[in-house]
Every structure is written in C-alpha cells, then in structure tokens.
N, C-alpha and C positions, 0 to 999 in steps of 0.2 A: 272261610275251611271249618268243618265242624271236626269237636273231638271225634267222632267216631272214623273221619277220612283221615283224621292225622296219626292215630292209632293205630290203625292201618299198615301204616308205612314203618314202625316201629320197629327198631330189630332188639331180637333179644341180645343177650348178654354178649352169649358167644360168637355169634354175628358184628356186633357192632367191635369188638376188641378185633376179630379179625379186617374188619374195617381199617380200625387206627392207622396201620402202616401207610395205607393212602392218603388218610387224612394229614400225616402229618406233613405229607409233600404239599400240601395247601392250593388244592384244585381249583382251575378257576369254576365260578357256581355252575350247576347244573340246570338245563332251563327252565324248572320248576322252582328251585330256590330264587332263579335271576326273576320269576312272575309274582314273588312275595313280594308283598307292598311296604317293606323295609330292607330291602334287599338295596337299595339306593345307599344305605348307609355304608355298605360294604366298600364302593369305591371313593369314602369321602377320602382327603388327606388326611392324616392322623397326625394330632398336636404335638410339637415335640415338647420333655419333658423340662422346666426352667434347669438351667445346665449346673445351676448350685444345689441345687436340692439333689439333680443325680449325683453330684457332684459328692454328696455327703455318703453315699454307699459304696464310696470305689473303696475304703480301708476299714478294718476294725472300728468300732467302739471300745472302752475300756470296759472288760469285763465289767470291774466294780460298780460301775454306773446301770450297769441293768439289772433287769428282773426276771426273775425264774416266775411258773406257771402257779405256784405256790402263793404268789403275791398278784394275782390277776387285780383281786378287789379293789386295790390302790389305785387304779384306773377309774373309780368312782370319785376318788376322792376331787376337789375343787383343784384348780393350778394344772401344773403339768410336772411330769416326773422329768429324773436326769436327761434321759436319753428320751425322745420322742421322734427322733428319724436316726436310724443308725441299726447296724450290727456285728455280733460276733458271735465268738463259740464260749460259753462259760463255762465256769473251771470242772463242770462235769461231761463236757463234753456236749453238752448238746447246744443246740442255732438259734440266735435269740434275733429278732427283726422287731423295730418298732419304726413303724412311718405316721403321716402326719400330713393331712389333706384338711383346706378348707371347702367349702362349695358354699359359693352364695344362692347359685339357683335350685337348689336342692331341696326337699325334705325328708325326712323320715320316712313320711307314708310312702313317695316314690321308691327309696332305699328297699324297705319290705316290700314291691308289687318289683320292683325290677329283679330280685332276688328268687321271686317265684316266678315270674313272666320267662322269663328268660332261657329257665332249662326245660322249656317245652321242645326246644327244635335246635340243630345244628346250628343252623344260620343266627337265628338271637345272639347264641353265644359266640359265633365268629366276627356278626358285625359289632361286639364290642370290643376288642382288639385285633382287627383284621394281619398286626404279622405274628402275634402269635398264640392266636386260639384257633383252633381248627375242627372242636366240634362236641358236643356234651349227648348222653344219656342218661333217660332215667329208667326205674324198674316199672314194670306196669301199675304197683301199687304207688308206687310216688305220683307216677302220673294220676291218679286217679285224686290224692289226698291233695296235690297241687288245684284239679278240676272244680275239688270237691265245695261249692259254693257256702255250704257250714262252715267252713274252715277259715276262721282269720286270718287276711291276709299277713296278720305279723306273724302266724304260728306256720304256715302252710309247708316250711320245709323243715320243721321239726320233725326227725326221724328219718329225713329225706338224704338218699345219697345223689349226689350229682356222680357221674362220670365223665369226668372231660379228658380230653387230648391236647395239651399245652406247650408251647416252651415256656421256662422261667432263664430264659438265657444260658441254657446248658443242653440246650435238644431237646427236641420233642418228647414227651412224655405221658401214658396215662395215670390219673388221678382219680382217685377214689375217695371222695369228702362228702362224709355224712355231715349231716348240719343238726346242730343241737337244741334246744331251748337255752335260755339263759343261764335256769338253775340247775340244770342238766351238764353244763358245760364247768360251772361249781362259781358262778357269782353269789351274792347275799343275797338274796333279794328284799330284805328288809329297807336295802340302798338304794332298790332299784325305779329311780323317779328322779324327775325333775328336779332341781335344774344337772344331776348328776351324770343323767344319761336319757337318750331318744329314741334308741331302739338300736339292733345289735344285728348280725349274721354271725356264723363262728360253728366252728365243730373240731372232729379229726380227719385226718386223711393220711391216703399211701399213695407214693409215687414212682411207677418204674419206667425205664425208658421204653419206647416204643417197640425197638427191635430186641428185648429184654428177652432171650432162651435159656440162662442156666438158671440156676435154683438158689441164685444169691440171697441172703434176706436183705431187706433195706429198711431202714430208720419211719415211722410213723412222725407225722405233726398234727400239734395244734393249730390251729388258725380261729385268730380275734380281732374281727372288725369291727369296732364299738363307736357310735356315731354320740354326736350331744349337742343342744343349740348354743348357739354363742350370740353376741348384737350383729355380727360379723357374717355369720349364717351359718349352719350346720358343718361341725369337723368331728371330720374321721380321724379316727385313731386305731391302729392297727399294729397288732402283736403276733407274730408265729413264732412257738418254738418248735424245732424239729428234734427229733429224740423224744418227744412225749408221748403219750398217747392215755388213753382214758381207763381206767381200771377202777372199778366198781364206787363210781361217779368221782372221781378225783384225779389228778392228771398223776401220771405214771414215768420216769424214768423209763426208758427201755431199750438204751446202749449199754453194749457189753460193758466192764471196769476198763481201762486205760483206750478206749475207741471214742471217738471224736466225729462228729459230723465232716462232712469235708468242707472246707473255707469256699470251693466253687458254687456249692450248691447253697448256702447261705446268701452271700454277696448276690448269684445271680436270682434269688427271690426275691431280693430288697431291690436290685434294678427294677426287675420286671414288673414290682408291686407300685413303681413310681409311675410307670412309662401307659399300665393299663388304668390305673386310677388319675392318672393326669387324661388322659382321654375320655374317662367316667364322667371328669367335673364338666368338659362339652357337650356332652353326646346327653346322658341322660335326659336332660331336663326339656332335649328337644324330643328324642320319644316317646316320653310317659307323656308331653303334649299332644302327642300323636295318636298315641297305641293305648295310654297308662290307664289304669282304673280297674280295669276287668282283666280276666283272664280266660278270652278266648283262645283255644289251640290253633 
C-alpha cells in the first residue's frame, strides 16, 4: 500500500475524535484491516506479566525514595535509583511511576523504528497490546514527517503528537502524546552517550475519558522511556510524572495547591505499563524481523 492510498483514508481530528467511542468498544477487525499483512498479530495469545513484577504495582512505594522530573538526569548515572519499579503520590500531589524491563532480543534501532512505524495506522497500534489499545491518529504534518526519508529514524517523532485511544486500567481514554527530543525534554546532552543511554522515547500528554462531556480540567503528564545497553540486553527504564507539563523547556507542576492525582490513575497506568511492555518484549523482535527498517505506510 502506498503512502497516497493510506493518506486518503486518514481521518481529520474531528472525525477521529467522533470515532473513538466506537473504537473504545474494541470492535472486530474490518475486512480491510484483516487483509493487512500484520493482522495476524492481533489474534495472538498475549503473554501474561510476571506475577511478582505486576504485584510490585499493587501498593505505593515510599515517596521519599522516588524522584521528581527535576532529577531526570539521575537516569543517566550508572547503576540504579532507589525505585526502579513502583508508583506513588509525590508530596506535591503529583503521580510518580517507575518501571524496568530487560529485552534480550531488542536493539535501540528497533525501538526507534517501532515508535515511528506503529503510529501510521490504527491496526499497528492495536496489535501492540490488543486488550487495551484501540486506535491512533496523526495530523497530516505528523504523517509527513514520519514518512520523510530525510529525517533520521531516531528523530522522526520529535514534535509529533500521537492521538491514541487506550485503556490504562481505568477505562478507555483519548490521550494526546507529544514526543520531544531528549534535549527538549530536559536531559543534559553532554551526558547523552554510551554507556549511559542508547535511545529515548518521551514527551508530554493529556488524557480524557472517551465519554467525557463536561468542561472539567484534567492534569497533564510527562512520559519518559529511556533505554541503555547492558551485557544482558537492552534495558528499558520508564518514568511517568502525572500532574506535570512542559513550560519554557522545563517541567512544571500544574496541580493547584492541595490537589493530588488520584491513586487509581497512577496505579492503573503503572499496571498497564507492565502489561503492554511485557507483550512488547516478545512481540517487537518478531514484527521488526518481518517489517522493520523502513517506513512504508
């Protein structure tokens, strides 16, 4: 399928937003989707997370051991931080999530390819984690950047917003995730090199329930997926800071005094992260071997 054909079926934002309540019900694949060469991945049995790993996300960790986004450069130090798997409310009310996964069969190049390639159509997002991923959309400008062969794979998502529909264990939500370069996210680029880091996917976002009809304000979040090579394989370290936004190139708390991110939202996203990246660990090497390297639409 060519980029021209694919673009012809791309919804505009209004039509996409109107379609998300239907997507939230996770309908069966359409005949067009079923004919796609990677539709088979949608029907696979999904591996269950390690019970011990998932159990670490049942109850909050000690907030004194967590870090705020102003300490993100601690992730570039050798070794590990006090909390590598866990979640909590920080003293200022923000939500903190940490997770760590090891990928023996995945490389940084595969990560860069996947985060660009999967955004080009709904089905590519759905096959990542079929139980909870319902759809994705890009603006025409975002699609153009991802498909531009002159943009290096590692940079394709920088400045691009993914409009996704997914369930983070709290019901289906529409989430806008704007990806940033590591510099724009706030990392010290003088330290951005091996062995401290291999690649990065992160930015900021907003989430609202699919059936939201009121004018209530929802909190933003910062998302950080940072990867480094180890003798055992690629190591994936996740951090989320819920209640923070980017302002003037720096993280800024957006919560009013005395307001905290609900515990259910933090725990739900933490558990979802374990589940979707458990699938990722087994899924990405296979789909990359079949379709990886290029950015065909």
